[in-house]
PDB file of N, CA, C and O in Angstrom, chain B, residues numbered from 101:
ATOM      1  N   MET B 101     -74.733  97.265  56.060  1.00  0.00           N
ATOM      2  CA  MET B 101     -73.529  97.973  56.453  1.00  0.00           C
ATOM      3  C   MET B 101     -72.939  97.275  57.672  1.00  0.00           C
ATOM      4  O   MET B 101     -73.644  97.007  58.645  1.00  0.00           O
ATOM      5  N   ALA B 102     -71.698  96.995  57.618  1.00  0.00           N
ATOM      6  CA  ALA B 102     -71.023  96.294  58.709  1.00  0.00           C
ATOM      7  C   ALA B 102     -70.673  97.282  59.810  1.00  0.00           C
ATOM      8  O   ALA B 102     -70.292  98.424  59.553  1.00  0.00           O
ATOM      9  N   ASN B 103     -70.813  96.810  61.042  1.00  0.00           N
ATOM     10  CA  ASN B 103     -70.427  97.642  62.176  1.00  0.00           C
ATOM     11  C   ASN B 103     -68.922  97.571  62.352  1.00  0.00           C
ATOM     12  O   ASN B 103     -68.344  96.486  62.420  1.00  0.00           O
ATOM     13  N   ALA B 104     -68.308  98.706  62.423  1.00  0.00           N
ATOM     14  CA  ALA B 104     -66.864  98.767  62.623  1.00  0.00           C
ATOM     15  C   ALA B 104     -66.587  98.974  64.107  1.00  0.00           C
ATOM     16  O   ALA B 104     -67.174  99.847  64.746  1.00  0.00           O
ATOM     17  N   VAL B 105     -65.713  98.182  64.627  1.00  0.00           N
ATOM     18  CA  VAL B 105     -65.315  98.307  66.028  1.00  0.00           C
ATOM     19  C   VAL B 105     -63.957  98.985  66.048  1.00  0.00           C
ATOM     20  O   VAL B 105     -62.980  98.476  65.498  1.00  0.00           O
ATOM     21  N   ALA B 106     -63.914 100.124  66.680  1.00  0.00           N
ATOM     22  CA  ALA B 106     -62.655 100.862  66.755  1.00  0.00           C
ATOM     23  C   ALA B 106     -61.881 100.388  67.978  1.00  0.00           C
ATOM     24  O   ALA B 106     -62.379 100.429  69.103  1.00  0.00           O
ATOM     25  N   LYS B 107     -60.697  99.956  67.744  1.00  0.00           N
ATOM     26  CA  LYS B 107     -59.820  99.561  68.844  1.00  0.00           C
ATOM     27  C   LYS B 107     -58.773 100.653  68.995  1.00  0.00           C
ATOM     28  O   LYS B 107     -58.000 100.934  68.078  1.00  0.00           O
ATOM     29  N   THR B 108     -58.770 101.251  70.156  1.00  0.00           N
ATOM     30  CA  THR B 108     -57.796 102.307  70.389  1.00  0.00           C
ATOM     31  C   THR B 108     -56.804 101.839  71.435  1.00  0.00           C
ATOM     32  O   THR B 108     -57.159 101.159  72.398  1.00  0.00           O
ATOM     33  N   HIS B 109     -55.602 102.203  71.230  1.00  0.00           N
ATOM     34  CA  HIS B 109     -54.531 101.876  72.163  1.00  0.00           C
ATOM     35  C   HIS B 109     -53.847 103.174  72.559  1.00  0.00           C
ATOM     36  O   HIS B 109     -53.797 104.132  71.788  1.00  0.00           O
ATOM     37  N   ALA B 110     -53.332 103.186  73.752  1.00  0.00           N
ATOM     38  CA  ALA B 110     -52.581 104.347  74.197  1.00  0.00           C
ATOM     39  C   ALA B 110     -51.273 104.411  73.417  1.00  0.00           C
ATOM     40  O   ALA B 110     -50.670 103.382  73.114  1.00  0.00           O
ATOM     41  N   PRO B 111     -50.848 105.611  73.098  1.00  0.00           N
ATOM     42  CA  PRO B 111     -49.572 105.744  72.391  1.00  0.00           C
ATOM     43  C   PRO B 111     -48.438 105.154  73.220  1.00  0.00           C
ATOM     44  O   PRO B 111     -48.512 105.093  74.447  1.00  0.00           O
ATOM     45  N   LEU B 112     -47.414 104.731  72.546  1.00  0.00           N
ATOM     46  CA  LEU B 112     -46.261 104.130  73.198  1.00  0.00           C
ATOM     47  C   LEU B 112     -45.698 105.080  74.254  1.00  0.00           C
ATOM     48  O   LEU B 112     -45.366 106.224  73.946  1.00  0.00           O
ATOM     49  N   GLY B 113     -45.593 104.624  75.460  1.00  0.00           N
ATOM     50  CA  GLY B 113     -45.035 105.420  76.548  1.00  0.00           C
ATOM     51  C   GLY B 113     -46.062 106.220  77.330  1.00  0.00           C
ATOM     52  O   GLY B 113     -45.736 106.777  78.379  1.00  0.00           O
ATOM     53  N   ALA B 114     -47.285 106.289  76.849  1.00  0.00           N
ATOM     54  CA  ALA B 114     -48.297 107.100  77.529  1.00  0.00           C
ATOM     55  C   ALA B 114     -48.611 106.556  78.919  1.00  0.00           C
ATOM     56  O   ALA B 114     -48.793 107.323  79.864  1.00  0.00           O
ATOM     57  N   VAL B 115     -48.673 105.245  79.041  1.00  0.00           N
ATOM     58  CA  VAL B 115     -48.976 104.635  80.339  1.00  0.00           C
ATOM     59  C   VAL B 115     -47.833 104.897  81.314  1.00  0.00           C
ATOM     60  O   VAL B 115     -48.063 105.180  82.490  1.00  0.00           O
ATOM     61  N   THR B 116     -46.615 104.802  80.826  1.00  0.00           N
ATOM     62  CA  THR B 116     -45.454 105.075  81.673  1.00  0.00           C
ATOM     63  C   THR B 116     -45.475 106.521  82.151  1.00  0.00           C
ATOM     64  O   THR B 116     -45.213 106.801  83.321  1.00  0.00           O
ATOM     65  N   ILE B 117     -45.784 107.426  81.247  1.00  0.00           N
ATOM     66  CA  ILE B 117     -45.859 108.842  81.617  1.00  0.00           C
ATOM     67  C   ILE B 117     -46.982 109.059  82.626  1.00  0.00           C
ATOM     68  O   ILE B 117     -46.814 109.808  83.589  1.00  0.00           O
ATOM     69  N   LEU B 118     -48.113 108.417  82.415  1.00  0.00           N
ATOM     70  CA  LEU B 118     -49.229 108.535  83.351  1.00  0.00           C
ATOM     71  C   LEU B 118     -48.825 108.063  84.745  1.00  0.00           C
ATOM     72  O   LEU B 118     -49.149 108.711  85.740  1.00  0.00           O
ATOM     73  N   HIS B 119     -48.127 106.946  84.818  1.00  0.00           N
ATOM     74  CA  HIS B 119     -47.669 106.437  86.118  1.00  0.00           C
ATOM     75  C   HIS B 119     -46.670 107.398  86.757  1.00  0.00           C
ATOM     76  O   HIS B 119     -46.721 107.625  87.966  1.00  0.00           O
ATOM     77  N   ALA B 120     -45.773 107.958  85.970  1.00  0.00           N
ATOM     78  CA  ALA B 120     -44.789 108.900  86.507  1.00  0.00           C
ATOM     79  C   ALA B 120     -45.480 110.149  87.051  1.00  0.00           C
ATOM     80  O   ALA B 120     -45.131 110.640  88.125  1.00  0.00           O
ATOM     81  N   VAL B 121     -46.448 110.655  86.315  1.00  0.00           N
ATOM     82  CA  VAL B 121     -47.194 111.831  86.772  1.00  0.00           C
ATOM     83  C   VAL B 121     -47.971 111.496  88.035  1.00  0.00           C
ATOM     84  O   VAL B 121     -48.048 112.317  88.949  1.00  0.00           O
ATOM     85  N   ASP B 122     -48.543 110.308  88.099  1.00  0.00           N
ATOM     86  CA  ASP B 122     -49.293 109.872  89.272  1.00  0.00           C
ATOM     87  C   ASP B 122     -48.387 109.795  90.500  1.00  0.00           C
ATOM     88  O   ASP B 122     -48.767 110.239  91.583  1.00  0.00           O
ATOM     89  N   VAL B 123     -47.203 109.237  90.333  1.00  0.00           N
ATOM     90  CA  VAL B 123     -46.243 109.152  91.445  1.00  0.00           C
ATOM     91  C   VAL B 123     -45.853 110.552  91.907  1.00  0.00           C
ATOM     92  O   VAL B 123     -45.815 110.824  93.107  1.00  0.00           O
ATOM     93  N   PHE B 124     -45.566 111.434  90.963  1.00  0.00           N
ATOM     94  CA  PHE B 124     -45.199 112.808  91.314  1.00  0.00           C
ATOM     95  C   PHE B 124     -46.344 113.500  92.044  1.00  0.00           C
ATOM     96  O   PHE B 124     -46.124 114.181  93.045  1.00  0.00           O
ATOM     97  N   SER B 125     -47.559 113.326  91.545  1.00  0.00           N
ATOM     98  CA  SER B 125     -48.730 113.957  92.147  1.00  0.00           C
ATOM     99  C   SER B 125     -48.934 113.479  93.584  1.00  0.00           C
ATOM    100  O   SER B 125     -49.167 114.289  94.481  1.00  0.00           O
ATOM    101  N   HIS B 126     -48.846 112.170  93.804  1.00  0.00           N
ATOM    102  CA  HIS B 126     -49.012 111.639  95.161  1.00  0.00           C
ATOM    103  C   HIS B 126     -47.876 112.094  96.074  1.00  0.00           C
ATOM    104  O   HIS B 126     -48.102 112.388  97.248  1.00  0.00           O
ATOM    105  N   SER B 127     -46.666 112.154  95.543  1.00  0.00           N
ATOM    106  CA  SER B 127     -45.538 112.629  96.342  1.00  0.00           C
ATOM    107  C   SER B 127     -45.759 114.073  96.760  1.00  0.00           C
ATOM    108  O   SER B 127     -45.521 114.436  97.912  1.00  0.00           O
ATOM    109  N   PHE B 128     -46.212 114.892  95.826  1.00  0.00           N
ATOM    110  CA  PHE B 128     -46.479 116.295  96.124  1.00  0.00           C
ATOM    111  C   PHE B 128     -47.565 116.414  97.191  1.00  0.00           C
ATOM    112  O   PHE B 128     -47.430 117.209  98.120  1.00  0.00           O
ATOM    113  N   GLU B 129     -48.633 115.638  97.068  1.00  0.00           N
ATOM    114  CA  GLU B 129     -49.713 115.657  98.061  1.00  0.00           C
ATOM    115  C   GLU B 129     -49.192 115.254  99.436  1.00  0.00           C
ATOM    116  O   GLU B 129     -49.593 115.835 100.444  1.00  0.00           O
ATOM    117  N   ASN B 130     -48.307 114.269  99.486  1.00  0.00           N
ATOM    118  CA  ASN B 130     -47.738 113.832 100.765  1.00  0.00           C
ATOM    119  C   ASN B 130     -46.888 114.926 101.392  1.00  0.00           C
ATOM    120  O   ASN B 130     -46.924 115.122 102.607  1.00  0.00           O
ATOM    121  N   VAL B 131     -46.124 115.639 100.575  1.00  0.00           N
ATOM    122  CA  VAL B 131     -45.300 116.732 101.092  1.00  0.00           C
ATOM    123  C   VAL B 131     -46.189 117.846 101.631  1.00  0.00           C
ATOM    124  O   VAL B 131     -45.902 118.401 102.691  1.00  0.00           O
ATOM    125  N   VAL B 132     -47.254 118.180 100.923  1.00  0.00           N
ATOM    126  CA  VAL B 132     -48.184 119.219 101.381  1.00  0.00           C
ATOM    127  C   VAL B 132     -48.823 118.803 102.703  1.00  0.00           C
ATOM    128  O   VAL B 132     -48.931 119.615 103.622  1.00  0.00           O
ATOM    129  N   GLU B 133     -49.244 117.554 102.802  1.00  0.00           N
ATOM    130  CA  GLU B 133     -49.857 117.060 104.041  1.00  0.00           C
ATOM    131  C   GLU B 133     -48.857 117.100 105.196  1.00  0.00           C
ATOM    132  O   GLU B 133     -49.206 117.495 106.308  1.00  0.00           O
ATOM    133  N   TRP B 134     -47.613 116.691 104.934  1.00  0.00           N
ATOM    134  CA  TRP B 134     -46.578 116.728 105.973  1.00  0.00           C
ATOM    135  C   TRP B 134     -46.342 118.163 106.428  1.00  0.00           C
ATOM    136  O   TRP B 134     -46.237 118.429 107.625  1.00  0.00           O
ATOM    137  N   TYR B 135     -46.259 119.088 105.470  1.00  0.00           N
ATOM    138  CA  TYR B 135     -46.006 120.489 105.804  1.00  0.00           C
ATOM    139  C   TYR B 135     -47.137 121.064 106.655  1.00  0.00           C
ATOM    140  O   TYR B 135     -46.884 121.781 107.623  1.00  0.00           O
ATOM    141  N   GLN B 136     -48.372 120.753 106.299  1.00  0.00           N
ATOM    142  CA  GLN B 136     -49.510 121.253 107.073  1.00  0.00           C
ATOM    143  C   GLN B 136     -49.509 120.676 108.489  1.00  0.00           C
ATOM    144  O   GLN B 136     -49.814 121.385 109.449  1.00  0.00           O
ATOM    145  N   SER B 137     -49.171 119.404 108.620  1.00  0.00           N
ATOM    146  CA  SER B 137     -49.088 118.787 109.951  1.00  0.00           C
ATOM    147  C   SER B 137     -47.972 119.421 110.767  1.00  0.00           C
ATOM    148  O   SER B 137     -48.132 119.679 111.960  1.00  0.00           O
ATOM    149  N   ARG B 138     -46.850 119.667 110.121  1.00  0.00           N
ATOM    150  CA  ARG B 138     -45.712 120.300 110.791  1.00  0.00           C
ATOM    151  C   ARG B 138     -46.094 121.687 111.282  1.00  0.00           C
ATOM    152  O   ARG B 138     -45.770 122.065 112.408  1.00  0.00           O
ATOM    153  N   LYS B 139     -46.782 122.442 110.438  1.00  0.00           N
ATOM    154  CA  LYS B 139     -47.213 123.789 110.800  1.00  0.00           C
ATOM    155  C   LYS B 139     -48.173 123.740 111.989  1.00  0.00           C
ATOM    156  O   LYS B 139     -48.066 124.554 112.907  1.00  0.00           O
ATOM    157  N   THR B 140     -49.102 122.799 111.977  1.00  0.00           N
ATOM    158  CA  THR B 140     -50.051 122.642 113.084  1.00  0.00           C
ATOM    159  C   THR B 140     -49.318 122.308 114.375  1.00  0.00           C
ATOM    160  O   THR B 140     -49.589 122.899 115.421  1.00  0.00           O
ATOM    161  N   ARG B 141     -48.382 121.352 114.299  1.00  0.00           N
ATOM    162  CA  ARG B 141     -47.616 120.981 115.503  1.00  0.00           C
ATOM    163  C   ARG B 141     -46.841 122.175 116.054  1.00  0.00           C
ATOM    164  O   ARG B 141     -46.810 122.387 117.267  1.00  0.00           O
ATOM    165  N   ASN B 142     -46.219 122.951 115.178  1.00  0.00           N
ATOM    166  CA  ASN B 142     -45.450 124.113 115.629  1.00  0.00           C
ATOM    167  C   ASN B 142     -46.345 125.160 116.284  1.00  0.00           C
ATOM    168  O   ASN B 142     -45.981 125.741 117.306  1.00  0.00           O
ATOM    169  N   GLU B 143     -47.513 125.400 115.696  1.00  0.00           N
ATOM    170  CA  GLU B 143     -48.445 126.374 116.288  1.00  0.00           C
ATOM    171  C   GLU B 143     -48.941 125.896 117.651  1.00  0.00           C
ATOM    172  O   GLU B 143     -49.021 126.685 118.593  1.00  0.00           O
ATOM    173  N   LEU B 144     -49.272 124.618 117.761  1.00  0.00           N
ATOM    174  CA  LEU B 144     -49.730 124.084 119.046  1.00  0.00           C
ATOM    175  C   LEU B 144     -48.617 124.122 120.088  1.00  0.00           C
ATOM    176  O   LEU B 144     -48.881 124.365 121.266  1.00  0.00           O
ATOM    177  N   ALA B 145     -47.391 123.888 119.671  1.00  0.00           N
ATOM    178  CA  ALA B 145     -46.264 123.897 120.606  1.00  0.00           C
ATOM    179  C   ALA B 145     -46.034 125.288 121.187  1.00  0.00           C
ATOM    180  O   ALA B 145     -45.485 125.414 122.282  1.00  0.00           O
ATOM    181  N   ARG B 146     -46.441 126.318 120.481  1.00  0.00           N
ATOM    182  CA  ARG B 146     -46.268 127.689 120.962  1.00  0.00           C
ATOM    183  C   ARG B 146     -47.288 128.071 122.032  1.00  0.00           C
ATOM    184  O   ARG B 146     -47.100 129.051 122.752  1.00  0.00           O
ATOM    185  N   LEU B 147     -48.365 127.300 122.135  1.00  0.00           N
ATOM    186  CA  LEU B 147     -49.404 127.615 123.114  1.00  0.00           C
ATOM    187  C   LEU B 147     -48.962 127.220 124.521  1.00  0.00           C
ATOM    188  O   LEU B 147     -48.175 126.291 124.706  1.00  0.00           O
ATOM    189  N   SER B 148     -49.480 127.937 125.495  1.00  0.00           N
ATOM    190  CA  SER B 148     -49.197 127.588 126.891  1.00  0.00           C
ATOM    191  C   SER B 148     -50.024 126.361 127.270  1.00  0.00           C
ATOM    192  O   SER B 148     -50.960 125.981 126.567  1.00  0.00           O
ATOM    193  N   ASP B 149     -49.656 125.752 128.401  1.00  0.00           N
ATOM    194  CA  ASP B 149     -50.412 124.593 128.883  1.00  0.00           C
ATOM    195  C   ASP B 149     -51.875 124.961 129.153  1.00  0.00           C
ATOM    196  O   ASP B 149     -52.780 124.159 128.922  1.00  0.00           O
ATOM    197  N   GLU B 150     -52.091 126.178 129.641  1.00  0.00           N
ATOM    198  CA  GLU B 150     -53.457 126.627 129.914  1.00  0.00           C
ATOM    199  C   GLU B 150     -54.257 126.760 128.613  1.00  0.00           C
ATOM    200  O   GLU B 150     -55.427 126.380 128.557  1.00  0.00           O
ATOM    201  N   GLN B 151     -53.623 127.299 127.576  1.00  0.00           N
ATOM    202  CA  GLN B 151     -54.307 127.442 126.288  1.00  0.00           C
ATOM    203  C   GLN B 151     -54.615 126.073 125.677  1.00  0.00           C
ATOM    204  O   GLN B 151     -55.686 125.863 125.106  1.00  0.00           O
ATOM    205  N   LEU B 152     -53.669 125.155 125.804  1.00  0.00           N
ATOM    206  CA  LEU B 152     -53.912 123.803 125.302  1.00  0.00           C
ATOM    207  C   LEU B 152     -55.074 123.153 126.048  1.00  0.00           C
ATOM    208  O   LEU B 152     -55.918 122.487 125.449  1.00  0.00           O
ATOM    209  N   ASP B 153     -55.103 123.357 127.360  1.00  0.00           N
ATOM    210  CA  ASP B 153     -56.190 122.800 128.166  1.00  0.00           C
ATOM    211  C   ASP B 153     -57.544 123.385 127.746  1.00  0.00           C
ATOM    212  O   ASP B 153     -58.557 122.687 127.753  1.00  0.00           O
ATOM    213  N   ASP B 154     -57.550 124.667 127.382  1.00  0.00           N
ATOM    214  CA  ASP B 154     -58.789 125.313 126.930  1.00  0.00           C
ATOM    215  C   ASP B 154     -59.364 124.643 125.683  1.00  0.00           C
ATOM    216  O   ASP B 154     -60.582 124.603 125.508  1.00  0.00           O
ATOM    217  N   ILE B 155     -58.505 124.122 124.827  1.00  0.00           N
ATOM    218  CA  ILE B 155     -58.992 123.466 123.605  1.00  0.00           C
ATOM    219  C   ILE B 155     -59.005 121.943 123.738  1.00  0.00           C
ATOM    220  O   ILE B 155     -59.201 121.220 122.762  1.00  0.00           O
ATOM    221  N   GLY B 156     -58.793 121.477 124.967  1.00  0.00           N
ATOM    222  CA  GLY B 156     -58.921 120.044 125.243  1.00  0.00           C
ATOM    223  C   GLY B 156     -57.717 119.212 124.853  1.00  0.00           C
ATOM    224  O   GLY B 156     -57.845 118.020 124.575  1.00  0.00           O
ATOM    225  N   LEU B 157     -56.544 119.836 124.829  1.00  0.00           N
ATOM    226  CA  LEU B 157     -55.316 119.112 124.475  1.00  0.00           C
ATOM    227  C   LEU B 157     -54.286 119.252 125.577  1.00  0.00           C
ATOM    228  O   LEU B 157     -54.408 120.104 126.457  1.00  0.00           O
ATOM    229  N   ASN B 158     -53.268 118.404 125.518  1.00  0.00           N
ATOM    230  CA  ASN B 158     -52.099 118.557 126.378  1.00  0.00           C
ATOM    231  C   ASN B 158     -50.856 118.390 125.502  1.00  0.00           C
ATOM    232  O   ASN B 158     -50.971 118.111 124.309  1.00  0.00           O
ATOM    233  N   ARG B 159     -49.694 118.555 126.079  1.00  0.00           N
ATOM    234  CA  ARG B 159     -48.443 118.507 125.299  1.00  0.00           C
ATOM    235  C   ARG B 159     -48.273 117.171 124.569  1.00  0.00           C
ATOM    236  O   ARG B 159     -47.767 117.142 123.447  1.00  0.00           O
ATOM    237  N   ALA B 160     -48.681 116.090 125.182  1.00  0.00           N
ATOM    238  CA  ALA B 160     -48.523 114.771 124.551  1.00  0.00           C
ATOM    239  C   ALA B 160     -49.392 114.636 123.298  1.00  0.00           C
ATOM    240  O   ALA B 160     -49.055 113.883 122.384  1.00  0.00           O
ATOM    241  N   ASP B 161     -50.503 115.361 123.259  1.00  0.00           N
ATOM    242  CA  ASP B 161     -51.404 115.282 122.101  1.00  0.00           C
ATOM    243  C   ASP B 161     -50.817 115.928 120.850  1.00  0.00           C
ATOM    244  O   ASP B 161     -51.220 115.598 119.735  1.00  0.00           O
ATOM    245  N   ILE B 162     -49.880 116.834 121.025  1.00  0.00           N
ATOM    246  CA  ILE B 162     -49.318 117.564 119.883  1.00  0.00           C
ATOM    247  C   ILE B 162     -48.664 116.610 118.888  1.00  0.00           C
ATOM    248  O   ILE B 162     -48.745 116.826 117.679  1.00  0.00           O
ATOM    249  N   THR B 163     -48.026 115.572 119.380  1.00  0.00           N
ATOM    250  CA  THR B 163     -47.327 114.644 118.476  1.00  0.00           C
ATOM    251  C   THR B 163     -48.288 113.838 117.604  1.00  0.00           C
ATOM    252  O   THR B 163     -47.858 113.210 116.636  1.00  0.00           O
ATOM    253  N   LYS B 164     -49.574 113.847 117.930  1.00  0.00           N
ATOM    254  CA  LYS B 164     -50.560 113.099 117.144  1.00  0.00           C
ATOM    255  C   LYS B 164     -50.941 113.816 115.851  1.00  0.00           C
ATOM    256  O   LYS B 164     -51.595 113.238 114.983  1.00  0.00           O
ATOM    257  N   PHE B 165     -50.529 115.079 115.730  1.00  0.00           N
ATOM    258  CA  PHE B 165     -50.883 115.852 114.539  1.00  0.00           C
ATOM    259  C   PHE B 165     -49.815 115.755 113.484  1.00  0.00           C
ATOM    260  O   PHE B 165     -49.950 116.347 112.413  1.00  0.00           O
TER     261      PHE B 165
END
C-alpha cells in the first residue's frame, strides 16, 4: 500500500484575512494599553505631593506611566 501524502493549502484569501485580524487584534491591544496608562496617569495626577511621596513617586514620575 502506498503512503499518501496530503498537501493542504489555506483557502484563497485566508492568509490575508488572518493578517487583517492580527492587525486589528494588535491595534485593539494597543488602545487598551494606552487607555490603562492614561487612567493610571490621571489617577496619579489627582494625588497630592504628600501622597505621591508616600508611594515613592513625584510629579515628574507620572509621565513615565
